BALUMSE-566130 format. One record per residue: x, y, z of N, C-alpha, C in turn. Coordinates in steps of 0.02 Angstrom, whole numbers, padded with zeros to 5 digits. Example, Ala and Ser with C-alpha at 12.3 -4.5 7.8 and 13.67 -1.06 7.14 Angstrom:
residues 2
- 00660_-00284_00390_00615_-00225_00390_00660_-00165_00390 .
- 00642_-00112_00354_00684_-00053_00357_00645_00002_00394 .
This chain:
residues 371
- -01001_-00106_-00521_-00944_-00046_-00494_-00889_-00097_-00483 .
- -00831_-00042_-00490_-00757_-00074_-00475_-00732_-00021_-00483 .
- -00673_-00033_-00432_-00610_00012_-00420_-00557_-00017_-00413 .
- -00522_00025_-00469_-00454_-00012_-00495_-00414_00053_-00505 .
- -00343_00045_-00484_-00283_00086_-00488_-00241_00074_-00530 .
- -00226_00090_-00587_-00177_00080_-00642_-00131_00112_-00626 .
- -00065_00096_-00655_00002_00094_-00637_00014_00104_-00717 .
- 00088_00152_-00715_00137_00141_-00779_00188_00070_-00772 .
- 00211_00082_-00815_00267_00017_-00804_00314_00034_-00768 .
- 00339_00093_-00722_00384_00104_-00682_00390_00089_-00641 .
- 00359_00023_-00624_00349_00002_-00544_00406_-00020_-00514 .
- 00385_-00038_-00446_00443_-00080_-00415_00452_-00131_-00434 .
- 00515_-00146_-00448_00535_-00224_-00462_00614_-00249_-00395 .
- 00582_-00301_-00366_00621_-00335_-00349_00640_-00412_-00339 .
- 00713_-00460_-00338_00711_-00508_-00376_00677_-00543_-00346 .
- 00667_-00601_-00384_00652_-00685_-00358_00714_-00725_-00392 .
- 00703_-00768_-00358_00756_-00831_-00400_00721_-00882_-00394 .
- 00683_-00903_-00450_00675_-00982_-00467_00716_-01038_-00484 .
- 00707_-01090_-00445_00742_-01146_-00480_00718_-01201_-00532 .
- 00747_-01222_-00601_00705_-01273_-00628_00705_-01320_-00596 .
- 00666_-01371_-00640_00677_-01442_-00625_00748_-01477_-00623 .
- 00752_-01518_-00582_00839_-01520_-00570_00849_-01599_-00616 .
- 00806_-01601_-00681_00828_-01656_-00738_00908_-01648_-00770 .
- 00944_-01600_-00766_01029_-01559_-00757_01034_-01537_-00706 .
- 01072_-01561_-00664_01119_-01532_-00602_01141_-01463_-00650 .
- 01178_-01467_-00692_01213_-01412_-00713_01183_-01347_-00742 .
- 01091_-01362_-00748_01069_-01305_-00776_01072_-01248_-00713 .
- 01061_-01181_-00775_01064_-01135_-00713_01003_-01115_-00699 .
- 01017_-01071_-00629_00958_-01047_-00597_00942_-00993_-00651 .
- 00876_-00983_-00642_00853_-00933_-00675_00817_-00863_-00633 .
- 00850_-00815_-00635_00823_-00745_-00592_00762_-00716_-00643 .
- 00724_-00700_-00587_00657_-00678_-00618_00641_-00610_-00553 .
- 00616_-00554_-00577_00582_-00492_-00558_00510_-00501_-00536 .
- 00506_-00479_-00463_00421_-00477_-00464_00412_-00412_-00474 .
- 00366_-00375_-00514_00339_-00307_-00540_00262_-00305_-00524 .
- 00246_-00258_-00473_00169_-00250_-00483_00151_-00207_-00530 .
- 00096_-00229_-00553_00067_-00197_-00610_-00010_-00179_-00569 .
- -00073_-00186_-00534_-00114_-00153_-00527_-00153_-00180_-00466 .
- -00193_-00156_-00440_-00234_-00172_-00406_-00315_-00152_-00415 .
- -00360_-00211_-00376_-00436_-00210_-00395_-00460_-00221_-00322 .
- -00514_-00168_-00302_-00540_-00180_-00252_-00627_-00205_-00276 .
- -00635_-00267_-00239_-00705_-00291_-00252_-00766_-00265_-00213 .
- -00806_-00207_-00217_-00852_-00194_-00171_-00879_-00231_-00115 .
- -00869_-00210_-00070_-00890_-00234_-00006_-00969_-00273_00008 .
- -00987_-00228_-00040_-01072_-00248_-00044_-01102_-00296_-00098 .
- -01032_-00324_-00134_-01041_-00376_-00159_-01069_-00452_-00142 .
- -01139_-00464_-00177_-01177_-00534_-00152_-01172_-00572_-00216 .
- -01181_-00639_-00188_-01187_-00706_-00246_-01248_-00749_-00200 .
- -01281_-00772_-00228_-01328_-00817_-00212_-01327_-00799_-00147 .
- -01370_-00765_-00142_-01371_-00736_-00041_-01331_-00742_00016 .
- -01255_-00745_-00031_-01207_-00742_00012_-01181_-00676_00019 .
- -01147_-00659_00056_-01107_-00600_00056_-01015_-00608_00040 .
- -00985_-00570_-00017_-00916_-00589_-00033_-00895_-00571_00000 .
- -00848_-00601_00032_-00805_-00556_00097_-00751_-00621_00127 .
- -00721_-00596_00164_-00692_-00654_00217_-00631_-00696_00157 .
- -00616_-00657_00115_-00557_-00709_00073_-00510_-00732_00088 .
- -00474_-00783_00118_-00431_-00801_00165_-00379_-00806_00097 .
- -00417_-00879_00051_-00349_-00882_00012_-00384_-00898_-00063 .
- -00324_-00899_-00097_-00351_-00894_-00172_-00292_-00951_-00203 .
- -00335_-00983_-00250_-00295_-01031_-00281_-00336_-01026_-00383 .
- -00273_-01062_-00423_-00296_-01062_-00483_-00280_-01109_-00533 .
- -00328_-01143_-00557_-00327_-01198_-00599_-00364_-01209_-00653 .
- -00363_-01234_-00709_-00407_-01240_-00774_-00434_-01174_-00778 .
- -00396_-01108_-00766_-00438_-01052_-00797_-00473_-01018_-00742 .
- -00473_-01046_-00701_-00525_-01029_-00634_-00512_-01020_-00583 .
- -00521_-00964_-00528_-00506_-00959_-00479_-00547_-00956_-00393 .
- -00518_-01008_-00373_-00559_-01012_-00325_-00537_-00981_-00242 .
- -00588_-00978_-00209_-00569_-00902_-00151_-00625_-00925_-00095 .
- -00578_-00961_-00047_-00598_-00967_00023_-00623_-00922_00063 .
- -00683_-00921_00075_-00731_-00859_00130_-00739_-00904_00202 .
- -00685_-00858_00263_-00677_-00885_00328_-00732_-00869_00363 .
- -00809_-00851_00326_-00857_-00863_00378_-00876_-00918_00417 .
- -00860_-00898_00487_-00876_-00968_00528_-00940_-00988_00536 .
- -01002_-00962_00503_-01055_-01001_00526_-01083_-01011_00439 .
- -01053_-01011_00395_-01050_-01032_00321_-00998_-01028_00293 .
- -00945_-01070_00313_-00902_-01065_00261_-00911_-01099_00202 .
- -00873_-01063_00143_-00886_-01072_00077_-00838_-01056_00025 .
- -00830_-01091_-00057_-00788_-01070_-00084_-00805_-01047_-00121 .
- -00778_-00970_-00178_-00825_-00954_-00214_-00772_-00989_-00279 .
- -00798_-00981_-00351_-00775_-00986_-00399_-00774_-00916_-00442 .
- -00734_-00901_-00475_-00718_-00836_-00513_-00683_-00828_-00562 .
- -00693_-00785_-00604_-00678_-00771_-00662_-00618_-00701_-00659 .
- -00565_-00702_-00653_-00522_-00660_-00670_-00484_-00625_-00748 .
- -00491_-00563_-00747_-00463_-00569_-00821_-00423_-00491_-00810 .
- -00368_-00511_-00829_-00310_-00448_-00844_-00250_-00455_-00889 .
- -00223_-00412_-00899_-00165_-00406_-00937_-00128_-00364_-00919 .
- -00061_-00358_-00940_00016_-00324_-00936_-00033_-00253_-00918 .
- -00077_-00231_-00935_-00108_-00154_-00926_-00139_-00170_-00850 .
- -00159_-00219_-00814_-00193_-00228_-00748_-00256_-00271_-00768 .
- -00277_-00248_-00721_-00347_-00303_-00701_-00402_-00258_-00763 .
- -00458_-00326_-00787_-00490_-00295_-00819_-00558_-00299_-00787 .
- -00577_-00367_-00750_-00633_-00368_-00722_-00614_-00428_-00676 .
- -00664_-00440_-00618_-00666_-00500_-00579_-00739_-00504_-00576 .
- -00758_-00582_-00588_-00809_-00594_-00589_-00828_-00674_-00545 .
- -00874_-00665_-00494_-00890_-00704_-00457_-00943_-00763_-00496 .
- -00944_-00834_-00489_-00977_-00852_-00556_-01009_-00899_-00491 .
- -00984_-00940_-00461_-01047_-00984_-00410_-01009_-00981_-00352 .
- -01051_-01009_-00291_-01018_-01023_-00222_-01039_-01085_-00214 .
- -00989_-01105_-00188_-01005_-01203_-00143_-01005_-01183_-00081 .
- -01045_-01203_-00045_-01057_-01225_00036_-01012_-01279_00054 .
- -00972_-01258_00110_-00934_-01312_00144_-00974_-01348_00188 .
- -00971_-01412_00192_-01019_-01470_00227_-00964_-01496_00276 .
- -00990_-01517_00339_-00967_-01546_00395_-00961_-01624_00366 .
- -00951_-01665_00412_-00913_-01744_00409_-01015_-01780_00383 .
- -01051_-01744_00397_-01134_-01782_00403_-01159_-01756_00350 .
- -01133_-01687_00318_-01160_-01674_00266_-01209_-01618_00271 .
- -01194_-01606_00329_-01240_-01543_00351_-01190_-01487_00357 .
- -01233_-01428_00394_-01199_-01357_00391_-01152_-01363_00458 .
- -01114_-01321_00455_-01055_-01327_00510_-01098_-01293_00584 .
- -01075_-01308_00642_-01123_-01275_00698_-01085_-01214_00723 .
- -01113_-01155_00749_-01072_-01109_00755_-01006_-01122_00802 .
- -00969_-01089_00772_-00896_-01064_00821_-00849_-01150_00821 .
- -00885_-01206_00775_-00835_-01261_00767_-00779_-01266_00707 .
- -00785_-01195_00670_-00736_-01183_00618_-00706_-01121_00613 .
- -00647_-01126_00590_-00617_-01058_00573_-00577_-01082_00509 .
- -00601_-01085_00444_-00585_-01094_00404_-00519_-01024_00378 .
- -00483_-01065_00345_-00407_-01010_00319_-00381_-01000_00264 .
- -00358_-01090_00246_-00344_-01106_00166_-00375_-01158_00132 .
- -00366_-01137_00082_-00396_-01186_00024_-00358_-01194_-00056 .
- -00347_-01263_-00061_-00287_-01272_-00120_-00332_-01332_-00170 .
- -00336_-01309_-00245_-00370_-01366_-00268_-00334_-01438_-00295 .
- -00339_-01495_-00290_-00298_-01535_-00292_-00343_-01598_-00340 .
- -00337_-01602_-00400_-00380_-01643_-00436_-00441_-01676_-00453 .
- -00473_-01608_-00438_-00563_-01623_-00448_-00580_-01614_-00370 .
- -00558_-01607_-00323_-00550_-01599_-00251_-00518_-01526_-00224 .
- -00556_-01530_-00162_-00520_-01473_-00107_-00487_-01490_-00051 .
- -00432_-01491_-00050_-00389_-01485_00037_-00392_-01419_00052 .
- -00422_-01416_00123_-00434_-01351_00167_-00403_-01357_00230 .
- -00419_-01309_00245_-00373_-01298_00340_-00424_-01249_00386 .
- -00428_-01277_00455_-00460_-01240_00492_-00425_-01219_00562 .
- -00438_-01160_00589_-00376_-01162_00644_-00411_-01181_00690 .
- -00501_-01196_00698_-00518_-01215_00755_-00540_-01148_00796 .
- -00540_-01168_00859_-00535_-01112_00901_-00503_-01148_00974 .
- -00453_-01128_00980_-00411_-01158_01032_-00435_-01128_01105 .
- -00474_-01068_01124_-00488_-01031_01185_-00543_-01071_01212 .
- -00597_-01096_01154_-00655_-01143_01161_-00639_-01193_01163 .
- -00568_-01219_01162_-00580_-01299_01152_-00592_-01345_01081 .
- -00587_-01285_01031_-00595_-01344_00973_-00532_-01334_00932 .
- -00527_-01404_00908_-00457_-01414_00879_-00462_-01389_00799 .
- -00400_-01371_00777_-00397_-01366_00712_-00411_-01451_00671 .
- -00396_-01434_00600_-00422_-01473_00560_-00402_-01473_00485 .
- -00382_-01524_00443_-00363_-01510_00368_-00414_-01571_00349 .
- -00436_-01564_00299_-00485_-01600_00261_-00492_-01604_00190 .
- -00538_-01624_00168_-00535_-01638_00091_-00595_-01658_00066 .
- -00636_-01600_00023_-00678_-01591_-00001_-00687_-01617_-00053 .
- -00740_-01623_-00085_-00771_-01657_-00144_-00789_-01574_-00196 .
- -00794_-01581_-00250_-00801_-01493_-00304_-00886_-01483_-00273 .
- -00938_-01502_-00235_-00989_-01481_-00200_-00985_-01483_-00142 .
- -00912_-01464_-00120_-00902_-01449_-00050_-00936_-01533_00005 .
- -00932_-01572_-00017_-00947_-01631_00023_-00884_-01652_00057 .
- -00898_-01690_00123_-00822_-01702_00143_-00825_-01777_00135 .
- -00727_-01770_00118_-00730_-01845_00085_-00678_-01877_00139 .
- -00631_-01832_00178_-00566_-01867_00191_-00549_-01830_00250 .
- -00536_-01835_00308_-00492_-01805_00353_-00428_-01827_00375 .
- -00383_-01776_00368_-00314_-01792_00377_-00307_-01800_00460 .
- -00276_-01849_00474_-00266_-01862_00545_-00215_-01804_00557 .
- -00205_-01767_00616_-00174_-01710_00646_-00111_-01750_00690 .
- -00032_-01732_00699_-00016_-01747_00741_-00025_-01708_00794 .
- -00014_-01735_00856_-00021_-01713_00919_-00010_-01652_00940 .
- 00042_-01646_00907_00087_-01577_00922_00048_-01526_00911 .
- 00006_-01521_00865_-00032_-01473_00823_-00118_-01478_00854 .
- -00119_-01494_00907_-00201_-01504_00942_-00191_-01479_01016 .
- -00256_-01461_01058_-00251_-01436_01109_-00224_-01499_01161 .
- -00179_-01482_01184_-00158_-01509_01248_-00169_-01498_01329 .
- -00163_-01523_01353_-00202_-01553_01422_-00164_-01495_01463 .
- -00101_-01497_01449_-00044_-01437_01497_-00061_-01367_01459 .
- -00064_-01319_01484_-00070_-01268_01443_00013_-01232_01427 .
- 00050_-01245_01437_00123_-01241_01403_00137_-01271_01349 .
- 00084_-01302_01324_00091_-01362_01264_00049_-01359_01205 .
- 00067_-01363_01137_00034_-01352_01101_00017_-01290_01050 .
- -00045_-01286_01005_-00058_-01222_00978_-00067_-01176_01009 .
- -00057_-01108_00974_-00102_-01026_01019_-00163_-01015_00985 .
- -00198_-01014_01026_-00248_-00972_00976_-00240_-00922_00932 .
- -00286_-00941_00874_-00285_-00907_00802_-00208_-00916_00778 .
- -00171_-00960_00789_-00096_-00974_00768_-00094_-01035_00744 .
- -00139_-01082_00698_-00145_-01125_00697_-00122_-01149_00611 .
- -00158_-01193_00571_-00136_-01191_00517_-00161_-01142_00470 .
- -00140_-01107_00465_-00165_-01043_00412_-00146_-01041_00328 .
- -00109_-01078_00320_-00085_-01086_00245_-00072_-01153_00242 .
- -00087_-01190_00158_-00075_-01247_00142_-00054_-01246_00057 .
- -00012_-01273_00053_00010_-01294_-00035_00020_-01349_-00056 .
- 00010_-01372_-00119_00022_-01427_-00146_00092_-01428_-00134 .
- 00135_-01501_-00143_00196_-01494_-00157_00214_-01498_-00226 .
- 00265_-01481_-00246_00288_-01462_-00298_00273_-01534_-00349 .
- 00321_-01589_-00319_00316_-01665_-00348_00255_-01684_-00346 .
- 00192_-01634_-00312_00134_-01667_-00328_00109_-01742_-00265 .
- 00160_-01761_-00236_00142_-01810_-00207_00119_-01814_-00132 .
- 00120_-01735_-00119_00080_-01722_-00037_00074_-01651_-00040 .
- 00060_-01610_00008_00039_-01551_00059_00109_-01534_00097 .
- 00116_-01476_00096_00149_-01430_00152_00097_-01384_00177 .
- 00088_-01372_00249_00042_-01348_00300_00092_-01320_00360 .
- 00078_-01242_00361_00120_-01213_00378_00086_-01180_00472 .
- 00113_-01182_00523_00079_-01154_00575_00090_-01080_00561 .
- 00039_-01031_00603_00053_-00949_00586_00098_-00932_00650 .
- 00092_-00963_00693_00123_-00951_00749_00178_-01014_00787 .
- 00212_-00990_00822_00243_-01031_00863_00201_-01104_00915 .
- 00226_-01155_00916_00194_-01201_00977_00217_-01180_01019 .
- 00187_-01181_01074_00204_-01149_01144_00257_-01173_01182 .
- 00277_-01231_01150_00328_-01279_01186_00372_-01257_01130 .
- 00400_-01227_01093_00436_-01215_01034_00465_-01143_01055 .
- 00430_-01095_01054_00447_-01019_01047_00384_-00980_01086 .
- 00436_-00902_01069_00375_-00850_01112_00339_-00843_01027 .
- 00263_-00814_01032_00278_-00764_00992_00309_-00689_00970 .
- 00307_-00658_00907_00355_-00621_00902_00333_-00568_00925 .
- 00368_-00500_00941_00359_-00440_00972_00404_-00405_00954 .
- 00413_-00332_00950_00437_-00272_00937_00511_-00281_00961 .
- 00541_-00327_00997_00600_-00328_00999_00629_-00406_00994 .
- 00677_-00418_00962_00714_-00476_00926_00689_-00536_00958 .
- 00657_-00584_00937_00622_-00645_00996_00653_-00713_00930 .
- 00647_-00747_00970_00656_-00826_00947_00584_-00856_00951 .
- 00559_-00859_00869_00487_-00857_00852_00507_-00908_00806 .
- 00510_-00981_00825_00519_-01022_00760_00427_-01060_00746 .
- 00410_-01065_00688_00373_-01082_00675_00365_-01144_00605 .
- 00339_-01204_00649_00335_-01254_00610_00307_-01290_00539 .
- 00329_-01297_00478_00301_-01308_00419_00298_-01388_00413 .
- 00259_-01419_00381_00269_-01502_00400_00232_-01524_00338 .
- 00248_-01578_00321_00243_-01595_00246_00196_-01671_00259 .
- 00127_-01668_00230_00082_-01720_00234_00099_-01782_00163 .
- 00096_-01832_00192_00116_-01887_00118_00039_-01905_00101 .
- 00013_-01873_00035_-00041_-01882_00014_-00082_-01965_00010 .
- -00023_-02004_-00012_-00051_-02062_00004_-00085_-02110_00043 .
- -00031_-02094_00103_-00052_-02115_00174_-00077_-02071_00235 .
- -00092_-02002_00200_-00111_-01968_00218_-00091_-01942_00297 .
- -00021_-01956_00325_00023_-01958_00377_00064_-01867_00354 .
- 00074_-01857_00430_00126_-01798_00443_00191_-01831_00434 .
- 00244_-01816_00386_00289_-01837_00386_00363_-01768_00401 .
- 00404_-01764_00353_00439_-01696_00382_00418_-01644_00398 .
- 00446_-01603_00464_00429_-01544_00490_00496_-01504_00472 .
- 00496_-01433_00454_00549_-01401_00457_00541_-01334_00476 .
- 00592_-01284_00481_00578_-01235_00556_00578_-01156_00489 .
- 00540_-01124_00522_00526_-01054_00476_00550_-01012_00543 .
- 00591_-00961_00549_00595_-00922_00611_00560_-00852_00558 .
- 00498_-00813_00625_00482_-00759_00598_00533_-00687_00625 .
- 00483_-00640_00573_00521_-00574_00590_00489_-00554_00653 .
- 00522_-00486_00688_00497_-00472_00746_00429_-00413_00734 .
- 00389_-00390_00758_00342_-00367_00750_00356_-00299_00714 .
- 00323_-00275_00672_00356_-00179_00631_00341_-00134_00655 .
- 00285_-00121_00688_00271_-00086_00727_00234_-00076_00770 .
- 00210_-00031_00849_00186_-00028_00896_00131_-00025_00899 .
- 00066_-00062_00917_00021_-00020_00930_-00003_00038_00965 .
- -00051_00069_00921_-00036_00141_00935_-00123_00162_00945 .
- -00164_00217_00973_-00191_00246_00972_-00241_00214_01041 .
- -00221_00192_01093_-00244_00164_01158_-00231_00085_01143 .
- -00222_00050_01081_-00226_-00019_01067_-00166_-00047_01095 .
- -00174_-00090_01101_-00102_-00138_01125_-00100_-00199_01084 .
- -00128_-00229_01034_-00115_-00298_00998_-00083_-00267_00947 .
- -00043_-00335_00949_00016_-00340_00895_00030_-00410_00879 .
- 00056_-00429_00838_00067_-00491_00804_00096_-00501_00738 .
- 00131_-00545_00723_00161_-00565_00656_00153_-00647_00652 .
- 00138_-00662_00585_00155_-00745_00569_00160_-00738_00485 .
- 00147_-00810_00456_00143_-00831_00419_00058_-00860_00396 .
- 00065_-00816_00353_-00006_-00803_00318_-00024_-00852_00239 .
- 00027_-00864_00221_00022_-00912_00157_00077_-00938_00145 .
- 00101_-00994_00104_00160_-01032_00066_00115_-01045_00019 .
- 00171_-01060_-00038_00160_-01079_-00125_00232_-01116_-00124 .
- 00235_-01197_-00127_00299_-01216_-00147_00298_-01207_-00246 .
- 00337_-01175_-00252_00371_-01174_-00320_00418_-01216_-00371 .
- 00440_-01245_-00313_00502_-01307_-00341_00512_-01348_-00274 .
- 00553_-01383_-00296_00563_-01424_-00238_00609_-01417_-00167 .
- 00580_-01412_-00124_00597_-01377_-00054_00594_-01289_-00054 .
- 00570_-01252_-00109_00579_-01184_-00131_00503_-01176_-00110 .
- 00490_-01125_-00076_00438_-01088_-00068_00436_-01007_-00071 .
- 00368_-00988_-00074_00355_-00902_-00078_00304_-00920_-00021 .
- 00334_-00853_00044_00308_-00875_00091_00275_-00795_00095 .
- 00209_-00789_00113_00171_-00713_00150_00189_-00710_00217 .
- 00215_-00667_00227_00219_-00639_00298_00187_-00572_00318 .
- 00152_-00581_00374_00089_-00526_00371_00123_-00500_00465 .
- 00137_-00443_00466_00137_-00396_00554_00070_-00350_00546 .
- 00041_-00363_00606_-00013_-00314_00624_-00008_-00290_00679 .
- -00032_-00216_00677_-00053_-00167_00739_-00089_-00137_00751 .
- -00137_-00147_00773_-00183_-00110_00785_-00188_-00023_00791 .
- -00251_00002_00781_-00210_00077_00794_-00216_00123_00745 .
- -00201_00089_00665_-00187_00121_00621_-00221_00138_00558 .
- -00231_00193_00543_-00278_00201_00483_-00258_00186_00433 .
- -00202_00164_00414_-00198_00108_00344_-00212_00058_00365 .
- -00232_00019_00410_-00238_-00049_00426_-00202_-00077_00464 .
- -00142_-00048_00480_-00082_-00079_00516_-00038_-00143_00488 .
- -00057_-00169_00429_-00020_-00213_00411_00046_-00193_00384 .
- 00103_-00229_00404_00145_-00234_00361_00163_-00295_00335 .
- 00152_-00300_00260_00144_-00386_00236_00225_-00390_00179 .
- 00264_-00449_00203_00288_-00437_00156_00307_-00535_00118 .
- 00337_-00530_00048_00345_-00584_00023_00422_-00613_00026 .
- 00419_-00677_00045_00503_-00698_00049_00507_-00754_-00003 .
- 00570_-00754_-00010_00583_-00818_-00042_00625_-00875_-00012 .
- 00599_-00937_00007_00615_-00990_00044_00650_-01054_00039 .
- 00713_-01049_00039_00746_-01118_00039_00740_-01171_00078 .
- 00711_-01232_00080_00712_-01279_00139_00772_-01338_00121 .
- 00810_-01319_00059_00842_-01388_00035_00904_-01417_00102 .
- 00908_-01370_00154_00962_-01400_00184_00925_-01366_00275 .
- 00866_-01373_00269_00813_-01381_00321_00828_-01439_00368 .
- 00844_-01432_00428_00844_-01503_00486_00782_-01522_00482 .
- 00751_-01594_00475_00688_-01624_00471_00687_-01625_00570 .
- 00642_-01591_00589_00620_-01575_00660_00561_-01623_00682 .
- 00553_-01685_00650_00479_-01701_00679_00492_-01745_00727 .
- 00545_-01750_00758_00576_-01798_00820_00585_-01756_00863 .
- 00572_-01700_00861_00609_-01651_00906_00551_-01618_00929 .
- 00523_-01639_01023_00471_-01630_01043_00457_-01555_01051 .
- 00515_-01517_01067_00521_-01437_01084_00591_-01430_01067 .
- 00585_-01371_01014_00643_-01306_00978_00672_-01294_01031 .
- 00658_-01276_01099_00704_-01240_01146_00748_-01262_01167 .
- 00787_-01228_01146_00854_-01252_01158_00898_-01322_01120 .
- 00860_-01351_01060_00866_-01382_01024_00918_-01355_00960 .
- 00951_-01402_00950_01004_-01402_00876_00970_-01415_00830 .
- 00961_-01376_00774_00936_-01387_00694_00955_-01342_00646 .
- 00945_-01331_00583_00943_-01298_00542_00874_-01271_00516 .
- 00859_-01206_00514_00808_-01179_00487_00818_-01172_00424 .
- 00753_-01162_00396_00738_-01134_00312_00788_-01079_00298 .
- 00815_-01037_00251_00828_-00981_00246_00762_-00942_00207 .
- 00772_-00885_00216_00727_-00838_00186_00772_-00773_00150 .
- 00729_-00745_00110_00761_-00680_00077_00712_-00627_00049 .
- 00698_-00572_00070_00659_-00540_00051_00639_-00516_-00001 .
- 00575_-00524_-00061_00584_-00514_-00110_00540_-00463_-00112 .
- 00487_-00444_-00081_00449_-00395_-00097_00401_-00366_-00022 .
- 00424_-00295_-00011_00384_-00264_00032_00315_-00236_00031 .
- 00274_-00237_00044_00205_-00187_00015_00219_-00143_00040 .
- 00258_-00111_00083_00279_-00049_00103_00295_00014_00039 .
- 00333_-00048_00008_00349_00012_-00063_00305_00014_-00124 .
- 00222_-00004_-00100_00183_00003_-00156_00141_00028_-00100 .
- 00128_00051_-00057_00077_00089_-00015_00032_00146_-00044 .
- 00092_00170_-00055_00040_00248_-00097_00030_00233_-00155 .
- 00015_00192_-00176_-00013_00183_-00262_-00083_00144_-00247 .
- -00099_00117_-00168_-00150_00081_-00157_-00198_00101_-00145 .
- -00270_00081_-00133_-00326_00132_-00138_-00307_00137_-00061 .
- -00338_00222_-00031_-00315_00266_00016_-00261_00244_00064 .
- -00191_00223_00017_-00150_00196_00072_-00131_00139_00090 .
- -00196_00085_00105_-00189_00041_00132_-00179_-00035_00092 .
- -00131_-00049_00138_-00098_-00124_00126_-00160_-00167_00188 .
- -00188_-00204_00155_-00261_-00224_00207_-00231_-00301_00211 .
- -00275_-00318_00238_-00291_-00385_00273_-00260_-00471_00247 .
- -00203_-00452_00193_-00179_-00483_00150_-00158_-00570_00163 .
- -00200_-00627_00142_-00183_-00683_00163_-00175_-00733_00103 .
- -00192_-00714_00048_-00222_-00775_-00013_-00150_-00753_-00040 .
- -00137_-00819_-00092_-00059_-00831_-00133_-00068_-00869_-00195 .
- -00077_-00842_-00256_-00080_-00891_-00310_-00053_-00871_-00378 .
- -00006_-00924_-00405_00006_-00904_-00485_-00051_-00900_-00508 .
- -00048_-00877_-00573_-00095_-00854_-00627_-00078_-00895_-00690 .
- -00111_-00889_-00734_-00086_-00902_-00816_-00021_-00847_-00829 .
- -00006_-00877_-00874_00061_-00831_-00898_00023_-00770_-00943 .
- 00067_-00722_-00954_00058_-00673_-00983_00078_-00681_-01052 .
- 00046_-00639_-01111_00061_-00653_-01191_00136_-00658_-01187 .
- 00179_-00622_-01159_00250_-00614_-01176_00280_-00676_-01139 .
- 00247_-00726_-01100_00271_-00787_-01080_00304_-00776_-01008 .
- 00296_-00716_-00953_00300_-00724_-00878_00239_-00740_-00857 .
- 00251_-00760_-00819_00221_-00780_-00778_00167_-00726_-00716 .
- 00099_-00742_-00686_00079_-00693_-00652_00062_-00710_-00581 .
- 00057_-00671_-00538_00060_-00703_-00466_-00003_-00645_-00444 .
- -00061_-00673_-00410_-00100_-00625_-00357_-00102_-00654_-00282 .
- -00126_-00597_-00257_-00137_-00597_-00182_-00222_-00552_-00180 .
- -00223_-00590_-00103_-00307_-00569_-00124_-00291_-00540_-00024 .
- -00344_-00521_00006_-00341_-00506_00057_-00426_-00519_00110 .
- -00410_-00520_00153_-00490_-00557_00198_-00513_-00489_00224 .
- -00544_-00460_00213_-00576_-00405_00243_-00629_-00417_00308 .
- -00625_-00458_00324_-00665_-00478_00398_-00718_-00474_00397 .
- -00757_-00458_00323_-00812_-00435_00314_-00842_-00366_00355 .
- -00792_-00315_00363_-00793_-00257_00391_-00811_-00250_00469 .
- -00804_-00307_00508_-00843_-00318_00560_-00799_-00274_00610 .
- -00731_-00253_00606_-00682_-00214_00639_-00687_-00140_00600 .
- -00721_-00108_00566_-00708_-00061_00536_-00712_-00061_00460 .
- -00713_-00012_00421_-00702_-00033_00348_-00658_-00045_00324 .
- -00654_-00119_00273_-00585_-00150_00260_-00608_-00151_00187 .
- -00558_-00177_00159_-00551_-00197_00080_-00557_-00264_00062 .
- -00600_-00278_-00009_-00580_-00339_-00027_-00527_-00334_-00070 .
- -00473_-00340_-00076_-00406_-00300_-00108_-00372_-00356_-00156 .
- -00378_-00352_-00212_-00339_-00390_-00265_-00277_-00366_-00282 .
- -00227_-00386_-00295_-00146_-00358_-00307_-00115_-00408_-00358 .
- -00094_-00371_-00397_-00065_-00414_-00463_-00006_-00408_-00476 .
- 00048_-00452_-00504_00112_-00454_-00506_00114_-00492_-00566 .
- 00181_-00459_-00593_00213_-00509_-00660_00282_-00526_-00630 .
- 00306_-00576_-00649_00346_-00624_-00629_00407_-00614_-00697 .
- 00434_-00565_-00691_00481_-00574_-00754_00538_-00602_-00738 .
- 00561_-00619_-00820_00636_-00649_-00811_00679_-00589_-00825 .
């Protein structure tokens, strides 16, 4: 069974600017449009090999297959999927296989030791992140596993991203490595914090705040953290309601599409709303003039140049076209194959939290990137 929302081609379009390779400095930039095509909701009761398909925190595409990370803290895993669509929208989503991720000793992870968030395919292996559990003293990590989920390598994390003895420093709980992307030149990875480090700034609120997050480059050859750049978060979009008080806004996924050019998913969430409480936006981000702040211990009061960001798409523009008017807990983003007309596809996916906090959706949303 599937639930699909089909739309006519009179859909919302917003401008995206992509830069081609810099082989010729005089080469003109290409302006593209992001156009919403369709939604597909995978039933919450979907299972595969005795696992429940849900908690889909990231999506990546390579070699005609999609890989989706499930953030099950007791049994972290990724699914290999076949997703069929064209310019008329989705046709089907089929989960083909599931792979359990193992710890350093090849064993299952112990309960509470992991919070998987993002996964990318890289030359036969997978690099993936865990936010850990800051409140319980569990540090985040970035690891590489083989195609069977077996541990291969761990990236050495810079001290500033680890739990600090002084509670005024270090990462915030549930605000660490939410997203990762391969670099455009294939020499490393970019990993983004979801929230500011405590020494860098405050969490976003309903008022305008200074909430800078770090996006760091990891050299693939050495495994070292190198350049760090700063992205400024928006304020929280709307107040929590119906007696709730929880609100936040942060980076949930990044995708480098050209050197120093990123697509960034930013999500504001407020409790108490029947429509899910999420306000999700896609930004085009230019880091070409951003300062390398890797030597700056605290961004508070420091002088630096942030990345520039331009709004590309606000999911509020299509809320009425989605199932029950819900923009769910969107966390994953990837380019897919080109359409027959030569335009590129772009897919996002939501983490339904296994509906532990009320009914949510395994929501896939498809865009065409037009010239």
